[in-house]
N, C-alpha and C positions, 0 to 999 in steps of 0.2 A: 177786747179779746184778740183781735187781729194783731194789735201792737205787741201783745205778750208773745204770740207765736213767732212774730217777726224777730223779737229780741232773742228768743230761744234759738232760732235758726242761725242768727249772727254769732251768738256765743259758741254754738256747735262748730261753725266753720272756723272761727278763730282758734278753738282748741285743736281742731284737726291740723290747722296750719302750724301751730307750735309743736305738734307731735312729729313732724317731719324734719326736725333739726338734725344736723350732721354731727355724728359722734367721731371724734378724733382721739383715739386711744393710742398713745405713743408706744406703749408696750406691745400692743397687737401689731402696730405698723412695723416696729423693729423685728418682731418675730417673723412676720411675713417676708420682710426684706432679706433677713439673713438665711431664711430657709430656701430662698430662691436664687438670689444673685449677689447679695452683699457678703462681705467677709464675716467670718464667724468671730466677731469682736466681743471679747469678754466684757468690755466697758459699756456695751449697748444692751445689756440685760437689765431690764427695769422690772419692778422697782429695785433701787439700789439699797445697800445696807444702811445708808445714812450715817449720821454722826455717831461714832463709836459702835456702829452696828445695832442701833436702837430702833431702826425702822421696823415696826411689826409687820407691815405688808411684805417686806422682803422675806421675813422668816415664814410668813404664811404661803408665799409663792415658791420660794427656793429651799425652804428648810428641809422638806422631805426628799429633795433631789439635789444634793450639793454637787454631784459630779456632772450634772447636765451641761453646765457651761464649759466643761473641759472636753466634751465630745462633739466633734463637728458632724452635724446631721444634715448638711446641705446635700441635695441630690446631685448638684454639680460640683461639689467639693472634690478635693484630691482623691478621697476614698469613698465618695458618695455613690449610691446605687446607679444613678444616671451616668456618671463618669465611668463606672465599671462596665455598664452596658455598652456605652459608646466604644470603650476600649475593646470589649469583646467583639462588637460588631466589626471594628477595624481589623482585629486579628482574624476573624472568620472570613472577612473579605479577602485578606491577603492569602489565607489558606485556599479559598476558592479560586483565586487567580493562579496560585501555584498548581492546583489540581487541573485547572483548565489548560494551562500551558503544558503540563505533563500529558494530559489527554490528547492535546493537539499534536504533541511530539509523537506519541504512540500511534495516533491516527496516520500521520505522515509516514512513519516507519512501516506501519501495516500496509498502507496503500502501495508504498514502494516495493515491499516484499511481495505483495500480491501481484503487482505488475510484473515482477521478475519470475514468479512461479506459476501464475495462472495460465492454464492452457488456452483459455478463451482469448487471450491477447498475444499468444505466441506468434501469430502471423504478422504482428506489427514490430517484431524484433528487427533492429537495423541490420544485424549480421545475416539474418534469414533473407531479408529483402534484397540486400546488395550482393550476396554471394550464393548461399546454399539453395535458394529457390531457383536461381538460374542454372546451377550445376546439376540439380536433381530434377529439372524440368522433364528430361526424357523418361524418367521413372513415373512422375506424376501424370504426364499426359501422353503416355505411350500408346501407339496404335499399330495395327498390322501394316498399314500402308507406309508408315514412316520408316520401318525397318526393311520391308521387302522390296519397296520400290527402288532402293539403292542397288539391289543385286540384279545381275542378268536374269533373264527369264528362266534359263535352264537351271541356274543355281537356286533360284527361288523355288522352283518345283522340287529340287533335290532336298532343300532344308525342310520343306513342308512334308515331303514324303518320308523322310527319315525321322520326323518328330523333333528336329532341332529347334524349330521356331516355337512349337508348343511348349517345349521345356523352357525356352528363354522367356516367353510370355508369362508363364507361371511364376518364374523366379522374379520377374519384374513386378508382378501383382503382389507377391508376398512382401517384397521390399517396399512397395507403396503402402501396404497396410502398416508396416513398421514405422514408416515416416509419419503417417496420419496419427498413429498412436502416440508417437513422441511429441507431436504438436498438440494433441488434445489433453494428455495427462498433465496433472499439476506436478511440477518438479522444479528444482533449482535451475536457473538459467544456464549455469556452467555445465550441469549434467545434460541439459537439453542440447547445447551446442556440441558436446562430445558425442552424443547420440547421432546428431546430424553428420558429424565427421566420420564416424564408424560406418554409417550407412552409405556415405559417399564413397568410401574406400571399397565397400562391398559392391557398389554399382560399377566402379571402375574395373574391379576384378572380373565381375560378370560380363562386362562389355568386352574385356580382353578375351575371355573364353568364347564369346559369341563371334568375335572377329576371327579367332583361330579356327573355329568349327566351320565358318563360312569359307575361309581360305582352304581348309582341308577338303571341303566339298568340291571346290573348283579343281583341286589337284586330283581327287578321286575320279572326277568326271573325265579329266584329261587322260588319266591312266586307263580308265575303262575304254575310252575311245581309241587310245593307242593299242590296247590289247585286241580290240575288235579288228583293227586294221592289220595287226600282225597275224591274227588267226585267218583273216580273209586273204592274206598274201598281198596286201596292198602296200607294204613297206618294202622299199628297195634299198639295198646296201651297195653303195657305190665305192669302187676302188678299194676293195678289201681283199687282203691276202693273208695267209697264215703268218707271214712275217710282220704284219701290222700289229698283232697282239704283242709280239716280242719287243717291238720298238716302243710301244706304249709302256710296257713294264719297265724297260730300261729308263725311260724318262721319269717315271715315278720314283725309281730308286735314286737316280741322280739328283732329283729335286728335294729329297728328304734332307732335313738339317740335322736330325738326331738319329 
């Protein structure tokens, strides 16, 4: 009984060993090769028609699809889906690079334009640093001591009493507000520089008026002192005769050119 079971087991193992034999179907191998990497060769379509086209397997396989061999179905063929996908990917990559370059160009132009127009970075303008900040410093950092300490004590009291200094300080403060606004607001760099220049001209005109008024104050004080001396009889006229006025008139007439 044991021998019978042993023989049955050996037969079963032998049958399983023969069941694992390799199948080499040439038609399937050709189909797999030409669908992946081999050329779409019409001569590699098996089974062939045989002598005088009498091979029945050929008609069973290709009879219902005679145009199959004429259509290249390789994914990597010239018009295959994989080739089209790769071509589309390359095209989209080129478009993305073009968009990226365009975006970088726009970004650089936007940053350059923002640097030229933004009020937040106006203090870093080279022309402001090298020229206008220095010329307009008396307006931006004006103080009472800076202007009044240059004047004599009597003139200082006079311009304060007459309100000349208060007027000048108010004008400087308004001009400073205009300068700060021109620095803070967003505008074109050329317009900002022109605004600086106009306000510099306004400051120079204002400074000239201040110099004129302080000089006038000195002259008025001298005249007032002279009038007080005249009224008090402290002015003496030496060597004056009625003939002196006649001589002076003659000299004026003779010195006239027209």
